[in-house]
C-alpha positions in Angstrom: -16.6 -0.8 -43.4 -17.7 1.9 -41.1 -15.0 4.3 -40.1 -16.8 5.5 -37.0 -16.8 3.8 -33.5 -20.1 3.0 -31.9 -18.3 1.6 -28.8 -18.2 -1.7 -27.2 -21.5 -3.6 -26.0 -21.6 -6.1 -23.2 -21.3 -9.0 -25.5 -18.0 -7.7 -27.0 -16.1 -8.2 -23.7 -14.3 -11.5 -22.6 -12.6 -12.1 -19.3 -8.8 -11.7 -19.8 -9.2 -9.2 -22.6 -6.6 -6.4 -22.4 -7.5 -3.0 -24.0 -4.8 -0.3 -24.6 -6.7 2.9 -24.5 -6.1 5.7 -27.1 -4.9 9.3 -26.8 -2.2 9.8 -24.0 -2.6 13.1 -22.1 0.1 15.5 -21.1 -1.2 17.4 -18.0 -0.2 20.8 -17.0 -1.1 23.6 -14.5 -4.1 24.2 -16.7 -5.8 21.1 -15.5 -5.2 22.2 -11.9 -6.6 25.7 -12.5 -9.8 24.2 -14.1 -10.1 21.5 -11.4 -10.0 24.3 -8.8 -12.6 26.4 -10.7 -15.0 23.5 -11.0 -14.8 22.2 -7.5 -14.2 24.1 -4.3 -10.8 22.3 -3.8 -8.4 24.0 -1.4 -6.1 21.4 0.2 -2.8 23.2 0.6 -0.5 20.4 -0.7 -2.2 20.6 -4.1 -2.5 24.3 -4.1 0.9 25.7 -3.2 4.5 24.7 -4.4 5.9 26.4 -1.3 3.7 24.3 1.0 4.5 21.1 -0.9 8.3 21.8 -0.8 8.0 22.5 3.0 6.5 19.1 3.2 9.4 17.4 1.6 8.1 17.3 -2.0 9.9 18.9 -5.1 6.7 20.8 -6.0 3.0 20.7 -5.7 1.6 17.4 -7.2 -1.5 17.4 -9.4 -4.7 16.8 -7.2 -5.1 13.0 -6.7 -8.5 13.0 -8.3 -7.1 14.8 -11.4 -5.0 11.6 -12.0 -8.0 9.5 -11.2 -10.2 11.3 -13.8 -7.6 11.2 -16.5 -6.9 7.5 -16.1 -10.7 6.9 -15.9 -11.4 9.2 -18.9 -9.1 7.4 -21.2 -10.9 4.1 -20.6 -14.4 5.4 -21.3 -14.4 5.0 -25.1 -13.6 1.3 -24.8 -15.4 0.3 -21.6 -18.3 2.6 -20.8 -19.3 4.5 -24.0 -22.5 2.5 -24.0 -22.8 2.3 -20.2 -26.1 2.7 -18.3 -24.1 3.6 -15.2 -20.8 3.2 -13.5 -21.5 1.3 -10.3 -18.6 1.0 -8.0 -14.9 0.8 -7.3 -12.4 -1.3 -5.3 -8.6 -1.8 -4.9 -7.8 1.7 -6.0 -4.2 2.8 -5.2 -2.3 6.0 -6.1 1.2 4.8 -6.5 3.2 7.8 -7.8 2.3 11.5 -7.7 1.4 13.0 -11.1 3.3 16.2 -11.8 2.7 19.0 -14.3 4.4 17.9 -17.5 3.6 14.1 -17.1 2.0 12.2 -19.9 -0.6 9.6 -18.8 -2.1 6.7 -20.6 -4.3 3.8 -19.5 -4.8 0.2 -20.0 -7.6 -2.0 -18.9 -8.0 -5.8 -18.3 -11.5 -7.4 -18.2 -11.7 -9.4 -14.9 -15.3 -10.2 -14.6 -18.7 -10.4 -16.5 -22.2 -10.9 -15.5 -25.4 -10.5 -17.5 -28.3 -9.0 -15.9 -31.5 -10.9 -15.5 -33.3 -8.7 -18.0 -31.1 -9.8 -20.8 -30.7 -6.2 -22.1 -27.4 -5.3 -20.3 -24.6 -6.7 -18.0 -21.9 -5.8 -15.6 -18.3 -5.5 -16.8 -15.5 -5.5 -14.3 -12.2 -4.0 -15.4 -8.9 -3.3 -13.7 -7.5 -0.1 -15.1 -3.8 0.9 -14.9 -2.6 4.4 -15.5 1.2 4.8 -16.4 3.3 7.9 -17.1 5.8 8.7 -19.9 8.5 6.6 -18.2 6.3 3.5 -18.0 5.8 3.9 -14.3 2.4 3.0 -12.9 1.0 6.1 -11.3 -2.4 4.5 -10.2 -4.6 1.4 -10.5 -8.2 0.7 -9.8 -11.0 -1.8 -10.4 -14.4 -0.6 -11.4 -17.6 -2.2 -12.5 -20.0 -0.7 -15.1 -23.4 -1.7 -16.3 -23.2 -1.8 -20.2 -26.0 -2.2 -22.7 -26.2 -5.2 -25.0 -26.1 -4.3 -28.7 -27.5 -7.7 -29.7 -30.2 -8.8 -27.4 -30.0 -12.4 -28.8 -26.2 -12.7 -28.0 -25.7 -15.6 -25.5 -24.9 -14.7 -22.0 -21.3 -15.3 -20.9 -20.1 -17.5 -18.2 -20.5 -15.4 -15.1 -17.3 -14.5 -13.5 -17.3 -12.2 -10.5 -13.9 -11.2 -9.3 -12.8 -11.6 -5.6 -11.8 -8.1 -4.5 -10.3 -6.9 -1.3 -12.5 -5.1 1.0 -9.9 -2.8 2.2 -6.3 -1.8 0.9 -4.1 -2.9 3.7 -2.1 -0.1 5.4 1.1 -1.8 4.6 0.2 -1.4 0.9 -0.3 2.2 1.1 2.3 4.1 -1.0 3.5 7.4 0.5 5.2 9.7 -1.9 9.0 9.8 -1.6 10.2 12.5 0.7 6.8 13.4 2.3 7.4 14.8 5.8 4.8 16.6 7.9 7.1 17.2 10.9 7.2 20.9 10.0 3.6 21.1 9.0 2.1 24.6 9.0 -1.5 24.3 10.3 -2.1 27.9 9.9 -1.4 27.8 6.2 -3.3 24.6 5.8 -6.5 26.1 7.1 -7.4 24.0 10.2 -5.7 23.0 13.5 -7.0 19.4 13.6 -4.4 16.8 13.3 -4.5 13.0 13.0 -4.7 12.3 16.6 -7.7 14.5 17.0 -10.0 12.1 15.0 -11.6 9.2 16.7 -12.9 5.9 15.1 -16.7 6.3 14.8 -16.7 10.1 14.7 -19.0 11.6 12.2 -18.2 15.0 10.6 -20.8 17.1 8.9 -19.1 19.2 6.2 -22.0 21.8 6.4 -21.6 23.3 2.9 -23.5 22.4 -0.2 -23.2 22.9 -3.9 -25.9 22.8 -6.5 -24.9 20.8 -9.6 -25.3 22.7 -12.9 -25.5 21.1 -16.3 -22.9 23.5 -17.9 -20.2 22.9 -15.2 -20.7 19.2 -15.2 -20.5 19.0 -19.0 -17.2 21.1 -18.8 -15.8 18.8 -16.3 -16.7 15.6 -18.0 -15.1 17.0 -21.3 -12.0 18.2 -19.4 -11.4 14.4 -18.4 -12.2 13.4 -22.0 -15.0 11.2 -20.8 -17.2 10.5 -23.7 -20.0 8.2 -22.1 -23.2 9.1 -24.0 -25.4 9.3 -20.8 -23.5 12.4 -19.7 -24.1 14.5 -22.9 -27.0 13.0 -24.9 -30.5 13.3 -23.4 -31.8 10.7 -25.9 -29.7 8.1 -24.1 -31.9 7.8 -21.2 -35.6 7.0 -21.1 -36.2 10.0 -18.7 -34.6 12.5 -21.2 -32.0 13.6 -18.4 -28.2 13.9 -18.6 -26.7 11.6 -15.9 -23.9 13.5 -13.8 -20.6 11.8 -14.2 -20.0 9.8 -10.9 -16.5 11.2 -10.7 -17.9 14.7 -10.7 -19.9 13.7 -7.5 -16.7 12.3 -5.9 -14.6 15.6 -6.7 -17.5 17.8 -5.4 -17.8 15.8 -2.2 -14.0 15.4 -1.7 -13.7 19.2 -2.0 -16.6 19.9 0.5 -14.6 17.9 3.1 -12.1 20.7 3.4 -14.5 22.0 6.1 -13.5 19.5 8.8 -10.8 17.7 7.1 -8.5 20.4 5.6 -5.5 18.4 6.8 -6.4 15.1 5.0 -4.0 16.3 2.3 -3.6 13.3 0.1 -5.9 10.3 -1.0 -3.7 7.3 -1.3 -6.3 4.5 -1.7 -10.0 3.9 -2.4 -11.1 0.7 -0.6 -14.5 0.6 -2.1 -17.2 2.8 -3.5 -20.7 2.9 -4.8 -22.7 5.4 -6.7 -25.8 4.7 -4.6 -28.3 6.8 -6.6 -28.2 8.9 -9.8 -27.3 12.7 -9.7 -28.9 15.1 -11.9 -28.5 18.9 -12.6 -30.4 20.8 -9.9 -29.3 18.5 -7.2 -27.5 20.1 -4.2 -24.6 18.0 -3.0 -23.7 17.9 0.6 -21.3 15.7 2.3 -20.5 14.0 5.7 -17.6 11.7 6.7 -17.2 8.8 9.2 -13.8 8.0 10.7 -13.3 4.3 10.1 -9.8 3.7 11.2 -6.5 5.4 11.8 -3.0 3.9 11.4 0.6 5.1 11.7 3.1 5.1 8.8 6.8 5.2 8.5 6.9 8.6 6.9 8.0 11.3 9.4 5.0 13.2 10.9 2.6 11.4 8.6 -0.5 9.3 9.8 -3.1 7.5 7.7 -6.9 8.1 8.2 -9.5 5.8 6.8 -12.8 7.7 6.0 -16.2 7.0 4.7 -17.3 9.9 2.5 -21.0 10.1 1.9 -22.4 12.5 -0.7 -26.2 13.3 -0.4 -28.9 15.4 -1.8 -30.6 15.8 1.4 -31.5 13.7 4.4 -29.9 13.4 7.9 -26.2 13.4 8.5 -25.1 9.9 9.4 -28.1 8.2 7.7 -26.9 5.9 5.0 -29.1 2.8 4.5 -32.8 1.8 5.4 -34.0 -1.1 7.4 -34.0 -3.1 4.1 -30.2 -2.7 3.8 -30.6 -0.5 0.8 -29.2 3.0 0.4 -31.6 5.8 1.2 -32.9 7.7 -1.9 -31.0 10.8 -1.0 -27.5 9.1 -0.8 -25.5 9.7 -4.0 -22.2 8.3 -3.0 -20.6 6.0 -0.5 -16.8 6.0 -0.7 -14.3 4.4 1.6 -10.8 5.9 1.3 -7.4 6.3 2.9 -5.9 9.8 3.3 -2.7 11.2 4.8 -2.6 13.6 7.5 -0.1 15.2 9.8 0.2 13.5 13.3 
């Protein structure tokens, strides 16, 4: 019997299957330092204990996307080791902050399957849950990933496509205990723009760009213990290129939003998202945002803002899809999320 793991293939999954992912991860300030090195992340709440304490929190929590990457990365050896590409997200909610010293583990349930018409791969839908050392759920999300078949003669499973919410309801957004922006320091945060300054339909060009490098991408992907072959092994793709981890693009784009959305301090939900086109080393990532909605919350001084974040490697700001309804070739990411801002 082989003692090595070649990963699961599409035919290995069944709807209702629950997978406990190996290797819990204890996080520290080291992850924060590396995250801020790899991405131009500067949101004050995730950078300064003093700023977080002035906002009602005990200390600065880990960046929201650090939690996402760790929970996601734990699932990769079981879900997407043999992936062609990660395709999209829905119903993603941050339920508790992750603090330095927390230990995170992940579990996934297969909630849908659909074999592709070519018979060589299929789409696997999973709901992944991240918990801390106390058994408390810190976040949960649905993602769908295209996975190769290992046995091309394996019969196609019954198609099951889950019915997923298009938007996380405002009432379901979880605001960290104690968060209070009534004494918010806009000078320290970096911009004067508050929740009421943003209007539905407004488009914000985040101006800056970052050229993706092979070495930085591989460092980041290893940091999250993401072992998907397409991110490291050039023989895993017919074009001989390493595919950039989609989460790398998400973090890069989110960090670029600081210029124009410095006060969108915390991500609390992802309503939906798609990796519209592949990203490779040498691509220069830029970002623009569209305000989709604003909502009040019960937390003092805290408002919620729903944003569409679009990462591109060129093209016009505000351009997303062509006349055929398909994403334009320069669009890398289309992400719909809720964030918290001072009112």
